[in-house]
C-alpha positions in Angstrom: 0.0 0.0 0.0 1.3 3.5 -0.9 2.2 5.9 1.8 -0.2 8.8 2.3 1.4 12.1 1.1 0.4 15.5 2.5 0.8 19.2 1.8 1.2 20.8 5.3 2.6 24.2 4.5 2.8 26.7 1.7 3.7 30.3 0.7 3.6 32.6 -2.3 5.0 35.9 -3.6 2.8 37.6 -6.1 1.7 41.1 -7.2 -1.1 40.8 -4.7 1.2 40.3 -1.7 4.3 38.6 -0.3 2.5 35.9 1.8 -0.6 33.8 1.5 -2.7 35.8 3.9 -2.3 39.1 2.0 -3.1 37.2 -1.3 -6.2 35.7 0.2 -7.5 39.0 1.6 -6.9 40.7 -1.8 -8.8 37.9 -3.6 -11.7 38.2 -1.2 -11.9 41.9 -2.2 -11.8 41.0 -5.9 -8.4 42.7 -6.4 -6.3 41.8 -9.5 -2.7 42.3 -10.2 -3.4 42.7 -13.9 -2.6 46.2 -15.2 -0.9 47.9 -18.2 2.9 47.7 -18.0 5.6 48.8 -20.5 7.7 45.7 -21.0 9.3 46.1 -24.4 10.9 49.4 -25.6 9.2 50.9 -28.7 6.1 48.8 -28.2 2.8 49.5 -26.5 2.1 48.5 -22.9 0.7 45.0 -22.2 -1.8 43.9 -19.7 0.3 41.7 -17.3 0.4 40.9 -13.6 3.8 42.2 -12.5 5.4 42.5 -9.0 6.5 46.0 -8.0 10.3 45.8 -8.1 10.9 48.4 -5.5 8.6 46.6 -3.0 10.3 43.4 -3.9 13.7 44.9 -3.0 12.3 46.4 0.2 10.9 43.1 1.4 14.1 41.2 0.4 16.2 43.7 2.4 13.9 43.3 5.4 14.2 39.5 5.5 17.8 38.9 4.5 20.6 40.8 6.2 23.5 42.2 4.2 25.9 39.5 5.4 23.7 36.8 3.9 23.0 38.4 0.6 25.6 41.1 -0.3 28.2 38.6 -1.3 25.9 37.0 -3.8 24.5 38.7 -6.9 20.8 37.7 -7.0 18.6 38.3 -10.0 15.1 39.6 -9.6 13.6 36.1 -10.0 16.0 34.7 -7.5 14.9 37.3 -4.9 11.3 36.2 -5.6 12.2 32.6 -5.0 14.2 33.3 -1.8 11.4 35.4 -0.3 8.8 32.6 -0.9 11.2 29.9 0.4 12.3 31.6 3.6 9.1 31.3 5.6 8.8 27.5 4.9 12.5 26.8 5.5 12.1 28.6 8.9 9.1 26.4 9.8 10.1 23.0 8.4 13.3 21.0 8.9 15.7 20.1 6.1 17.3 16.6 6.4 19.5 14.3 4.3 16.2 12.9 2.9 14.6 16.2 1.9 14.1 16.9 -1.8 14.3 20.3 -3.4 12.1 20.5 -6.5 12.1 23.5 -8.8 9.3 24.2 -11.3 10.0 26.9 -13.9 9.6 27.3 -17.6 12.1 30.0 -18.4 14.1 30.6 -15.2 16.7 33.4 -15.5 16.0 33.9 -19.3 16.4 37.6 -18.8 20.1 37.1 -18.3 20.4 36.4 -22.1 19.6 40.0 -22.9 22.6 41.8 -24.5 24.9 38.8 -23.8 27.1 37.3 -26.5 27.9 34.2 -24.5 25.6 31.9 -22.5 25.6 33.0 -18.8 25.9 30.1 -16.3 22.9 31.4 -14.4 20.5 30.8 -17.3 20.8 27.0 -16.9 17.8 25.8 -14.9 20.0 23.3 -13.0 22.3 26.1 -11.9 19.4 28.2 -10.7 18.0 25.3 -8.7 21.4 24.6 -7.2 22.0 28.2 -6.2 18.6 28.3 -4.3 19.2 25.0 -2.7 22.7 25.9 -1.6 21.5 29.2 0.0 19.3 27.3 2.4 21.5 24.3 2.9 19.6 21.5 1.1 21.7 18.4 1.0 20.2 16.4 -1.9 20.7 17.2 -5.6 17.9 19.5 -6.8 15.3 18.3 -9.2 14.0 20.6 -12.0 10.6 20.1 -13.5 10.2 22.2 -16.7 7.3 21.0 -18.8 5.6 24.1 -20.1 2.6 25.3 -18.2 1.8 22.1 -16.4 5.2 22.3 -14.5 3.7 23.5 -11.2 1.1 20.7 -11.0 3.6 18.1 -12.2 6.2 19.2 -9.5 3.6 18.3 -6.9 3.2 14.9 -8.6 6.9 14.3 -8.7 7.2 15.0 -5.0 4.3 12.7 -4.2 5.6 9.8 -6.3 9.3 10.1 -5.2 8.3 10.1 -1.5 6.0 7.1 -2.1 8.9 5.4 -3.8 11.1 5.9 -0.8 13.6 8.2 -2.5 12.9 11.0 -0.1 11.1 11.6 3.3 9.8 15.0 2.4 10.1 17.8 -0.2 10.1 21.5 -0.7 8.5 22.2 -4.1 9.1 25.8 -5.3 7.7 27.2 -8.6 8.3 30.5 -10.3 8.6 32.6 -13.5 8.9 36.3 -14.2 7.7 38.6 -16.9 10.4 39.2 -19.5 10.7 40.6 -23.0 11.5 37.0 -24.2 8.2 35.6 -22.8 6.1 38.5 -23.9 7.6 38.4 -27.4 7.0 34.6 -27.7 3.3 34.7 -26.7 2.8 37.8 -28.8 4.1 36.0 -31.9 1.3 33.5 -31.4 -1.2 36.4 -31.3 -2.3 34.9 -28.0 -2.0 38.0 -25.7 -5.3 39.8 -24.9 -5.8 43.5 -25.5 -7.6 43.8 -22.2 -7.8 42.1 -18.8 -8.4 38.4 -19.6 -11.8 36.8 -19.4 -11.5 33.0 -19.0 -14.5 31.1 -20.5 -16.3 34.4 -21.5 -17.9 34.9 -24.8 -15.8 38.1 -25.3 -12.4 36.8 -24.3 -9.6 37.6 -26.7 -6.4 36.1 -25.1 -4.2 35.7 -22.1 -2.5 38.1 -19.7 0.9 37.0 -18.6 1.9 37.1 -14.9 4.7 36.4 -12.5 4.9 34.8 -9.1 6.7 32.3 -7.0 5.0 29.7 -4.9 6.2 27.0 -2.6 4.7 23.9 -0.8 6.1 21.5 1.8 5.1 17.9 1.1 5.7 15.1 3.5 4.6 11.5 4.4 5.1 12.2 8.2 3.2 15.3 9.2 3.7 16.5 12.8 0.9 16.6 15.3 0.8 20.4 15.4 0.2 21.1 11.7 -2.3 23.9 11.1 -3.7 22.0 8.1 -3.2 18.8 6.0 -4.1 18.2 2.4 -3.7 14.7 1.2 -2.5 14.3 -2.4 -4.9 11.5 -3.4 -4.2 11.1 -7.1 -2.2 12.6 -9.9 -1.7 12.1 -13.6 0.0 13.7 -16.6 -0.9 12.8 -20.2 0.3 14.3 -23.5 -2.4 14.6 -26.2 0.3 14.8 -29.0 -2.0 17.1 -31.0 0.1 20.2 -31.8 3.1 22.2 -30.6 0.9 25.0 -29.3 -2.7 23.9 -29.7 -4.6 21.4 -27.5 -6.6 18.4 -28.7 -10.0 19.7 -29.9 -11.7 16.8 -28.1 -9.8 17.3 -24.8 -8.2 13.8 -24.9 -5.1 14.6 -22.9 -6.9 16.6 -20.1 -9.7 14.0 -20.0 -7.3 11.2 -19.6 -5.3 13.1 -16.9 -8.4 13.9 -14.9 -9.7 10.3 -15.3 -6.5 8.7 -14.1 -6.0 11.1 -11.2 -9.6 10.5 -10.0 -9.3 6.8 -10.4 -6.1 6.7 -8.3 -7.9 9.0 -5.7 -10.9 6.7 -5.7 -13.1 9.7 -6.0 -16.2 10.0 -8.3 -17.3 13.0 -10.3 -20.1 13.5 -7.8 -17.6 13.8 -4.9 -15.5 16.6 -6.4 -16.5 19.8 -4.7 -14.4 22.4 -6.6 -12.3 22.6 -9.8 -9.3 25.0 -10.0 -9.0 25.0 -13.8 -6.3 26.3 -16.1 -8.6 28.9 -17.9 -6.1 30.9 -20.0 -8.9 32.9 -21.8 -7.7 31.7 -25.2 -10.4 30.3 -27.6 -8.9 26.8 -27.9 -7.8 26.2 -24.3 -11.1 27.2 -22.7 -13.1 25.2 -25.2 -10.9 22.1 -24.8 -11.3 22.3 -21.0 -15.1 22.6 -21.3 -15.2 19.5 -23.5 -12.9 17.5 -21.2 -14.8 18.3 -18.0 -18.1 17.4 -19.7 -16.6 14.1 -20.8 -15.9 13.4 -17.1 -19.4 14.6 -16.1 -17.9 17.5 -14.1 -19.9 20.2 -15.8 -21.9 21.0 -12.6 -19.0 21.3 -10.2 -18.1 24.9 -9.2 -15.1 26.0 -11.2 -12.9 29.0 -11.5 -9.8 30.3 -13.2 -7.3 32.5 -11.3 -5.9 34.0 -14.4 -8.0 37.2 -14.1 -6.2 37.9 -10.8 -2.7 36.7 -11.4 -2.4 36.4 -15.2 -0.7 33.3 -16.5 2.3 32.7 -14.3 3.7 29.9 -16.5 5.7 27.4 -14.3 4.3 29.0 -11.1 0.6 28.9 -12.1 -0.2 25.3 -11.2 1.3 25.5 -7.7 0.1 29.0 -7.0 -3.5 28.1 -8.0 -3.3 24.9 -5.9 -2.4 27.0 -2.9 -5.3 29.3 -3.5 -7.7 26.3 -3.9 -6.5 25.0 -0.6 -7.1 28.3 1.1 -10.6 28.2 -0.4 -11.1 24.8 1.4 -9.7 26.1 4.7 -11.9 29.2 4.6 -15.0 27.5 3.1 -15.2 30.2 0.4 -15.2 29.8 -3.4 -13.5 32.7 -5.3 -15.2 33.9 -8.5 -13.6 33.5 -11.9 -12.8 37.2 -12.5 -14.2 39.0 -15.5 -16.6 36.2 -16.5 -20.0 37.4 -17.7 -21.4 35.3 -20.5 -20.6 31.7 -21.4 -18.2 31.5 -24.3 -17.7 27.8 -24.7 -19.9 25.2 -26.3 -20.4 23.0 -23.3 -21.9 23.8 -19.9 -19.7 24.7 -17.0 -20.5 25.9 -13.5 -18.4 29.1 -13.5 -18.2 30.7 -10.0 -19.5 34.3 -10.4 -19.2 35.7 -6.8 -17.7 34.8 -3.5 -19.8 32.0 -2.1 -19.8 29.8 1.0 -19.1 26.1 0.4 -17.9 23.0 2.2 -14.9 21.7 0.2 -13.4 18.3 0.8 -12.2 17.2 -2.6 -10.4 19.6 -5.0 -9.5 18.9 -8.6 -6.6 21.0 -9.9 -5.8 20.9 -13.6 -3.3 22.4 -16.0 -2.5 22.3 -19.7 0.3 23.6 -21.8 2.3 23.9 -25.0 3.4 20.6 -26.6 0.2 18.9 -25.7 0.9 18.4 -22.0 -1.9 18.1 -19.5 -1.9 17.3 -15.8 -4.3 16.8 -12.9 -4.2 16.3 -9.2 -6.9 15.5 -6.6 -6.5 16.9 -3.1 -8.5 16.1 0.1 -8.6 18.3 3.1 -8.1 16.4 6.4 -9.5 17.8 9.6 -7.0 18.1 12.5 
């Protein structure tokens, strides 16, 4: 029988705040980090969710004394990672059997600007090692970089490696930042919206990109004084092999991922209380999700996308949105899918339109990404 695996602690750094509490309070008030920002010289501003760099530096200086950080040159993204990590490292022990798992799609890609040679810091393995060394992790870091399912897959990797006896526990950290490279790439697909994004809405016209870091502590041996425990009941990742940037029109990969995760979790469609969906506000993604959820008979389950608040945070999105979904369960409140007004997909979905009370026991979190990748996990809140 497999060990039971739990998420017992988490944190995040986003445009809405530098801890979970500030993020949750902002979401309750309907605040969004999405706003117009000038990202690329000689181009118009884009709607993105971007962390204030001055506030980031202020917070970093507060938490890390000069002796710790002055002798190292940290990038903006590394500061975001270190801020999110510190709270959890302070609260949870690191041992010889503790894994360090990094989820990111682009890492320090901004280091490539104006460089004629490849900087060492741009390698994802080097980024992971630098963060792990700073906090004294003893095991070799693991990097999960599989497009926009990376954050959800990193949770799966931690679960499966702990169950396999490779590690006792794991710190899973996920993050990406807004850069010219990322904006230019999505803009070349004509995927970026010209206004704040509207997942599943009839008038949606594309994504808003975002940036954040998020972290979760995952263990098979929770202590008696944990404030909360979420059991990772099931997980799955399936590639639909449809197209380099377009999802299967019949939702095959997402359908199979959800089906497998729910089968492992031994949870039926009727038992799922809430879906934290991917919801990028592109025509093909939202339609594909609606088809896949209907194929699983999940069309009546309350569902939201967090992209209207945070934008699409790439490798951070899956973990960040999992954290917010767990906060929903702890507070018995469902957060609306921001900017949704009129159904814009061909199949029925139960889109959350306002803050509403709900008892949440089983959560389904999904993600999809370029290259046909899809992932799903099922979480269960356990009363203490």
